C-alpha positions as CSV (number, residue, x, y, z in Angstrom):
1,M,7.7,23.4,0.4
2,T,6.7,20.4,2.5
3,E,3.8,21.2,4.8
4,N,2.4,19.2,7.8
5,F,-0.6,17.1,7.2
6,D,-3.9,18.6,8.4
7,P,-6.0,16.0,10.3
8,N,-9.1,17.9,9.2
9,D,-8.5,16.5,5.7
10,L,-9.6,13.1,7.1
11,K,-13.2,14.4,7.0
12,K,-12.9,14.5,3.2
13,L,-12.6,10.7,3.1
14,Y,-15.5,8.7,1.6
15,I,-18.1,7.4,4.0
16,P,-20.6,4.8,2.8
17,A,-24.1,6.1,2.4
18,S,-26.8,4.5,4.5
19,S,-28.6,3.6,1.2
20,S,-25.5,1.9,-0.3
21,T,-25.5,-1.8,-1.2
22,K,-22.8,-4.4,-1.2
23,G,-20.1,-3.6,-3.7
24,E,-20.7,0.1,-3.9
25,N,-18.2,1.0,-1.2
26,G,-15.0,-0.4,-2.7
27,K,-13.6,-3.5,-4.4
28,L,-9.9,-4.1,-3.8
29,M,-7.7,-6.6,-5.5
30,V,-4.7,-7.8,-3.5
31,I,-1.9,-9.5,-5.3
32,A,0.6,-10.4,-2.7
33,G,2.5,-13.0,-0.7
34,S,4.8,-16.0,-1.6
35,V,5.9,-19.3,-0.3
36,L,8.7,-17.5,1.6
37,F,6.8,-14.4,2.7
38,H,3.6,-15.8,3.9
39,A,2.1,-13.3,6.3
40,A,2.9,-10.2,4.3
41,S,-0.2,-10.8,2.2
42,L,-2.5,-11.4,5.2
43,W,-1.9,-8.1,7.0
44,P,-3.2,-5.9,4.1
45,L,-6.1,-8.3,3.8
46,E,-6.9,-8.0,7.5
47,V,-7.1,-4.2,7.2
48,A,-9.0,-4.1,3.9
49,S,-11.7,-6.5,4.9
50,R,-12.8,-4.0,7.5
51,I,-13.0,-1.1,5.2
52,V,-14.1,-2.0,1.6
53,D,-17.0,-4.1,0.6
54,M,-15.1,-6.8,-1.3
55,V,-11.6,-8.0,-1.4
56,F,-10.2,-10.2,-4.3
57,Y,-7.2,-12.0,-2.9
58,S,-4.6,-13.7,-5.0
59,S,-1.4,-15.4,-3.7
60,V,0.3,-18.7,-4.0
61,S,-1.9,-21.7,-3.5
62,M,-0.7,-22.3,0.1
63,N,-1.7,-18.8,1.2
64,N,-4.9,-19.0,-0.8
65,E,-6.0,-22.1,1.1
66,I,-5.2,-20.5,4.4
67,V,-7.3,-17.4,3.6
68,Q,-10.1,-19.5,2.1
69,N,-10.4,-21.3,5.4
70,D,-10.1,-18.2,7.6
71,K,-13.7,-16.9,7.4
72,N,-13.3,-15.0,10.6
73,S,-11.3,-12.3,8.9
74,F,-12.4,-12.8,5.3
75,R,-16.1,-12.9,5.1
76,N,-16.5,-10.5,2.3
77,G,-14.0,-11.6,-0.3
78,I,-13.0,-14.1,-3.0
79,V,-9.8,-16.1,-3.2
80,I,-8.5,-15.9,-6.8
81,P,-6.0,-18.3,-8.4
82,R,-3.2,-16.3,-10.1
83,P,-4.2,-17.4,-13.6
84,E,-7.6,-15.7,-13.1
85,I,-6.6,-12.4,-11.7
86,E,-7.0,-10.3,-14.8
87,K,-10.8,-10.9,-14.8
88,Y,-11.0,-9.5,-11.3
89,I,-8.6,-6.6,-12.0
90,E,-11.2,-5.4,-14.5
91,E,-13.8,-5.3,-11.7
92,A,-11.7,-3.9,-8.9
93,D,-11.6,-0.2,-8.0
94,C,-8.0,-0.5,-6.9
95,I,-5.2,-3.1,-7.0
96,L,-2.5,-3.5,-4.4
97,I,0.5,-5.4,-5.7
98,G,3.8,-6.3,-4.0
99,P,3.5,-7.1,-0.3
100,G,5.5,-10.3,0.2
101,L,6.2,-10.8,-3.5
102,P,9.8,-12.1,-3.7
103,R,12.6,-10.6,-5.5
104,D,13.3,-12.8,-8.5
105,K,16.4,-14.3,-7.0
106,G,14.4,-15.3,-3.9
107,R,11.7,-17.1,-5.7
108,Q,10.8,-20.7,-4.7
109,K,9.1,-23.4,-6.7
110,E,5.5,-22.0,-6.8
111,D,6.4,-18.3,-7.0
112,V,6.1,-16.5,-10.3
113,S,8.5,-13.7,-11.4
114,T,7.6,-10.6,-9.5
115,K,9.2,-8.4,-12.1
116,D,7.3,-10.0,-15.0
117,L,4.0,-10.1,-13.2
118,T,4.2,-6.5,-12.0
119,E,5.4,-5.0,-15.2
120,R,2.9,-6.9,-17.3
121,L,-0.1,-5.9,-15.3
122,L,1.0,-2.2,-14.9
123,L,1.5,-1.9,-18.6
124,K,-1.7,-3.7,-19.5
125,Y,-3.9,-1.7,-17.1
126,P,-2.5,1.8,-16.9
127,N,-5.8,3.4,-16.1
128,K,-6.6,1.3,-13.1
129,K,-5.8,2.6,-9.6
130,W,-2.6,1.0,-8.4
131,V,-0.8,0.8,-5.0
132,V,2.7,-0.6,-5.6
133,D,4.6,-1.9,-2.6
134,G,7.3,-4.3,-1.3
135,G,8.7,-6.8,-3.7
136,S,7.3,-5.1,-6.7
137,L,9.1,-1.9,-5.9
138,Q,12.4,-3.8,-5.6
139,V,12.4,-5.1,-9.1
140,I,10.6,-2.8,-11.5
141,S,11.7,0.3,-13.4
142,P,10.0,3.5,-12.4
143,D,9.4,4.2,-16.1
144,I,6.5,1.8,-16.2
145,L,4.6,3.4,-13.3
146,P,1.2,4.6,-14.5
147,R,0.0,8.1,-13.5
148,T,-2.6,6.4,-11.3
149,A,0.0,4.8,-9.1
150,I,0.7,5.3,-5.4
151,I,4.1,3.8,-4.4
152,T,4.8,3.1,-0.7
153,P,8.6,2.4,-0.3
154,N,10.7,2.5,2.8
155,K,14.0,4.2,2.5
156,K,15.8,1.1,1.3
157,E,13.2,0.4,-1.4
158,F,13.3,4.0,-2.5
159,E,17.1,3.7,-3.0
160,T,16.6,0.5,-5.0
161,L,14.0,2.2,-7.2
162,K,16.2,5.2,-7.8
163,L,19.0,2.9,-9.1
164,Q,16.6,1.8,-11.9
165,I,16.2,5.4,-13.2
166,K,17.6,5.6,-16.8
167,N,17.8,9.4,-16.9
168,E,21.4,10.2,-15.6
169,E,20.6,13.9,-15.0
170,L,17.6,13.0,-12.9
171,R,19.7,10.4,-10.9
172,I,22.3,13.1,-10.1
173,K,19.7,15.6,-9.1
174,L,18.2,13.1,-6.7
175,E,21.6,12.2,-5.2
176,N,22.3,15.8,-4.5
177,S,19.0,16.6,-2.8
178,K,17.6,16.2,0.7
179,L,15.3,13.3,1.2
180,E,12.0,15.2,1.2
181,E,13.1,17.0,-2.0
182,Q,13.9,13.6,-3.6
183,V,10.4,12.5,-2.9
184,R,8.9,15.7,-4.5
185,V,11.1,15.4,-7.6
186,F,10.4,11.7,-8.1
187,A,6.7,12.2,-7.8
188,K,6.6,15.1,-10.3
189,E,8.9,13.3,-12.7
190,Y,6.8,10.1,-12.8
191,N,3.4,11.7,-12.2
192,C,2.6,9.4,-9.3
193,V,2.1,9.7,-5.6
194,V,5.0,8.7,-3.4
195,L,4.5,7.7,0.3
196,L,7.9,7.3,1.7
197,K,7.8,5.5,5.0
198,G,10.0,6.4,8.0
199,E,10.2,8.2,11.3
200,I,8.7,11.0,9.3
201,D,6.5,9.9,6.3
202,Y,6.8,12.1,3.2
203,V,3.9,12.2,0.7
204,S,4.1,14.0,-2.6
205,N,2.4,14.2,-6.0
206,D,3.2,16.5,-8.9
207,S,1.9,19.6,-7.0
208,Q,1.6,18.9,-3.3
209,S,3.9,17.6,-0.5
210,V,3.3,16.9,3.1
211,Q,5.0,15.3,6.0
212,I,3.4,13.2,8.7
213,K,5.2,12.9,12.0
214,G,4.3,10.5,14.8
215,G,4.4,6.8,15.5
216,N,7.2,5.1,17.4
217,Q,10.0,2.6,17.0
218,G,7.5,-0.3,17.6
219,M,6.4,0.3,14.0
220,T,9.7,-1.0,12.7
221,K,8.5,-4.6,13.1
222,G,7.9,-6.7,10.0
223,G,4.5,-6.4,8.6
224,T,3.6,-2.8,9.6
225,G,4.4,-1.6,6.1
226,D,2.1,-4.2,4.7
227,V,-0.6,-2.9,7.0
228,L,0.0,0.6,5.7
229,A,-0.2,-0.6,2.1
230,G,-3.5,-2.3,2.7
231,L,-4.9,0.8,4.3
232,T,-3.7,3.1,1.5
233,A,-5.2,0.8,-1.1
234,S,-8.5,0.5,0.8
235,F,-8.9,4.3,0.9
236,Y,-7.8,4.6,-2.8
237,C,-10.8,2.5,-3.9
238,K,-13.1,5.5,-3.2
239,N,-10.8,8.5,-2.8
240,D,-8.2,10.4,-4.8
241,A,-4.6,9.2,-4.6
242,F,-3.0,12.0,-2.5
243,L,-5.8,12.0,0.1
244,S,-5.6,8.2,0.3
245,A,-1.9,8.2,0.9
246,T,-1.7,11.0,3.4
247,S,-4.7,9.8,5.4
248,A,-3.4,6.3,5.6
249,S,0.0,7.5,6.8
250,F,-1.6,9.6,9.5
251,I,-4.0,6.9,10.7
252,N,-1.3,4.3,10.7
253,K,1.0,6.4,12.9
254,K,-1.9,7.2,15.3
255,A,-2.7,3.6,15.6
256,G,1.0,3.0,16.6
257,E,0.8,5.8,19.2
258,N,-2.4,4.3,20.7
259,L,-0.7,0.9,21.0
260,Y,2.3,2.5,22.7
261,Q,-0.1,3.8,25.4
262,S,-1.5,0.4,26.1
263,M,1.4,-2.0,25.2
264,G,4.6,0.1,25.0
265,L,6.8,-1.0,22.1
266,Y,5.6,-4.6,22.5
267,Y,3.0,-4.9,19.7
268,N,3.1,-6.4,16.2
269,A,1.5,-5.9,12.8
270,S,-1.6,-7.7,13.7
271,D,-2.2,-5.5,16.7
272,L,-1.7,-2.5,14.4
273,A,-4.2,-3.8,11.9
274,L,-6.8,-4.2,14.7
275,E,-6.2,-0.8,16.1
276,I,-6.7,1.1,12.8
277,P,-10.5,0.8,12.8
278,K,-10.6,2.4,16.2
279,V,-8.6,5.4,15.0
280,M,-10.7,5.7,11.9
281,K,-13.8,5.9,14.1
282,E,-12.3,8.6,16.2
283,F,-11.0,10.8,13.4
284,I,-13.4,10.2,10.5
285,L,-16.9,9.5,11.8
């Protein structure tokens, strides 16, 4: 049975201790962006840099240079060339991979194969905390997802992911189920957390399932899903997977509702990223 999310659960989220020092409150690795999808890697970065202590950011060289020069939003972070990411994966508490990574057929000169990159890293580091989003979800097989993974598909990406399922019986079961039941079955089968984005977000793991209502149609704009992925991964650095996914969904939708009150439907992903810390202050502190 799918229940409604209880906002009181937000009080369970990790809050930095007054005695903590730099690095103790989360280190996030962001592997995202491409020549074609430039901004998709910047929105999760904008959110994460306000929540965790350190962000390791790795994109194509063009995006790396932009972020390196943008010290206004990236004071506590390090820009990592792609060949060096594994060293920083070892250090990171959580890794976000996928926002703005191109499908293989959409790659340009400097882009690496999203499928090869994602599958190699997931298989090599199955015990790290992973948030898998965007381009990575569009090209991988769900069979390689580690138990530690949170996936954050929209409905189209979820359909694409289901097409890669090798178990015919499971595919048929999903095809004949309602959407919220599909999310539950998929999460249980692959021992991961699924955060399915939509008018209603559905979040499931192998034993729990909740729905998060709210938001508005202004959140259909490009980049809002990248903001959510960055928020989810930031929480996951210091919290469990299910709490991270449900809390991120709720806060993201509340931020959209706040923006509607002040701007109507006429806001963008950057506005959403800037509104999120205000919502966190209201509901968490």
